[in-house]
N, C-alpha and C positions, 0 to 999 in steps of 0.2 A: 160563733158556731154553735153555741148552746141554746140559742133562741129558738122559739117555735115559729117566729116570723122573721122577716129580713132584718128589722130594726127594733130597737127598744120602743115601748109605747110613748105616745106623744106626751102625756103628763110627765113621765119620768124624764124625758129629754128636756122639757121646758124648765123643770125645777132644778135638775142636776147637770144638764148639758148633754151633748151628743153621746158621751161615753157612760152616762149614768153616774152612779156614785162609786167611785174607784179610788181607794185610798190605801195607804200603807199603814200596817198595824198588827194587832194580834187578835185572836178570836177564840172563844172558849164555847164549847157546846156541851150541854148537860141533858142527857136523856132522863127525864124526871119519872117518878113512880106513876103508875097508872092512876087515873081519876075516873071512877065510875065506868070502868071498861074502856076509857079513852087513853090512847098513847099521847104523851106530852114531851115537848122539847123546848129548851131555852137556849138561845144563842146570845152571847154578850161579846161586843167588840170595842176595842179602844184603838183609835187610828189617828194619824196625823190629819188635822182638819185642813186639807189641801184641795178640796173640790174648787174648781174655777168659778163656780156660781154661788153655791150656798155659803162657801167660806172664802170667797175672793178677797174679803177685807181682813183675813186673819193673818196679819203681818208677823204676830208672835208665834205662829204655828201651834197655837194651843190645841191640845188633843180633843177629839170629839168622841162621844160614846153612843153606841147603838145597842138596842136590845130588840130581840125578835122572839115572840112566844108563838108556838103553834100546837094545835091539838088535832089528833088523827083518829078517825073512827071508821070501822067497817059498818056500812049500812046494810049491805047484803052480801052474799058470797061473791058478787061480781061488781059491787058499787062501793066506792070509798069516798070520803070527804075529808078535806083538811081545811082549818080555819086558823088564820094567823094574825097577830097584831104587832106592829113595829113602832119604834120611837127613836129618833135621833136628836141629839142635843150637842150644841157646839157654840163657840163664841167668835165674834169679829171685833176688831178694835181700830182698824185704820180706815178712815172715812174721807173721801174727797168731796169737799164742799167749796165750790167756786175754785179759786186757785190754791186753796189751802188743803192740807191734810191734817185732820183732827184725830187725836188718839182718845178713844173712848170705847170701853168694853160694853158689848151689847149681846144679847142672847139670840140664837137661832134654834128653831125646832121644826122637825118634820115628823108627821105622824102617818101611819099606814095601816091598812086592813086588807086582808085577802082571803078569798074563798076559792077552793078548787074541788070540783066533783068529777070523779072518773068512773066511767062504766066500762068494764073490761071483762067479758064473759070468760069464765075460767077454762072453757074447753076450746075457745077460739081466740085467745088474746093476741095471737100473732097476726090475725086477719080482721078483727073488728074491735073498735073501741070508740068512745066518745069522751072528750074532755071538755069541761066548761070551767074557765078561769076568770075571775074578776078581782080587781084590785083598784084601791083608791088611795090618793095621797093628798095631804094637806100641809101647806108651808105657812109657818108663823115666824117671820124674821124681823127683828128690831133693827132699825137703821137710823142713820143721821140723813135727813133729806138733802139730796144734792142741790135744792133750791135754797138752802140756809133757812129753812122754816123750823128746824129743830128736830127733835126725836120723833120718829114715826114707826109704824108697824106694817109690813107687808103681809097680806093674807091671800093666798092663792090655793086652788085645789084642782084636782083632776082625777080621772078614772079610766080604765079600759076594761073590756069584757070580750072574750072570744070563745068560740065553739070550734073544735077541731074533731073531725071524724076520720078514723082509719077505714078506708073502703076495701083495701086488700092488704096483702103482706107488703106491698111496695108503693101504695098510693094513699095520700091523706088529703083531704079537703078541709079548709078552714075559713073562717071570716072573724075579723077583729073590728070593734068599733072603740074609738077613743074620744075623750072629751076633756077640755081644759078651760078653766076660767081664771084669767088673771085678776090682780087687784086693779082698781081704777084710781089713778092718781093724776093730779094736774101737772106734775113734773115729769110725766112719762117720756115726753119728747126729748128731755135732756138727761134722761137716766143713763148712768154708765152701762156698758155692754153686759156686765154680769147681772144687772137688774132688769134689763130690757125685756127678756122672755117672760117675766112674771108680773110686768105692769103694762097698763093700757090707759089711753086717755078718754075713750068713749064709754059711757055707761052701757052696761049689758054686753061688754066685750067678751068674746068666747072663741074657742077653736075646736074644731072636730074633725075626725078622720075616720074613714071606712075603708077596709082593705081585705078583699077575698084573695085566697092564695091556694096553690096547689103544689104539693111536694111529692117527688118521685124518688124512692130509695132504690138506686140501681144496685146497691149492695149494702151490707152493714157499715161500710166505710165510705161510701159515696152517695151523696143525694143532691138533687136539683130541685130548685124552687122558682116558680114564677108567681109574681104578686102585683096586684094593682092597687095603688093608694090614691084615694080622692080626699083632699084636705081643703077645708073652707072654714068660714067663721065670720064674726062681726068684729071690726075694729082691730083686727090682728093681722092685717096684710091680705094680699091676693090669694085666690084659691090656687091649689097646686094639684097636678095630676101626674103621677109617676108610675111607670112600669118597671118592675125590678126582675132581673134574671140573675139567679144566685147558684153557684155551685160550691159545695162543701166537701172536702175530702181529707182523708187521713192516709198516711204512707209511713212505712217503716215497720220494724218488728214489734214495736210497742204502741200500737195505735191507741 
């Protein structure tokens, strides 16, 4: 319900799974002193490494750590920019190789960078605005190869970018483009389900998606969205074309 489109970006789903990175733990936020007129914030999280893809082999439930730094600046009275950097670190230790399970602790890292620019005229912010948001992810995961060839490293990356414009108080238009590039491995066909989204067997494998969407805010507590997603690529399966119809609503005294 908090997303600007129907679903998470393609790269995030490929790396972390359909629900994204959703783990149990604790989070600390620090509003840092200003730097050259820029507002800064640091978020540090320690969570149970329980993601079904990135930490699927974490049999010991070793905790993972995440840090996100962002800097915010007013460019003009109506234009704002935010730049952020993220890092995630955790470990996996239970690897299925053939018919055996091998206990060996290896590192997993995910890096991210994001940029958001918002134009929102101070005298008409309820009726006009334009948001441009871009984010990129990079996975670096040490594994024991399922074909018994020994220790290996998976490197995959992806990004998305979208522009959304508020046309009136109740209508917004947007379009998002996604791109993901898996690692190419000879054992991709026999990779377990948790590794399948980030490995491919053909050189130059990639996956991309483009999705325009329209959102109508019937009230502050109800909005409807229609979105068309076209997904295609090379060496990553057939193309997909989907039309989404979505309704999000809040009810009760504490919306």
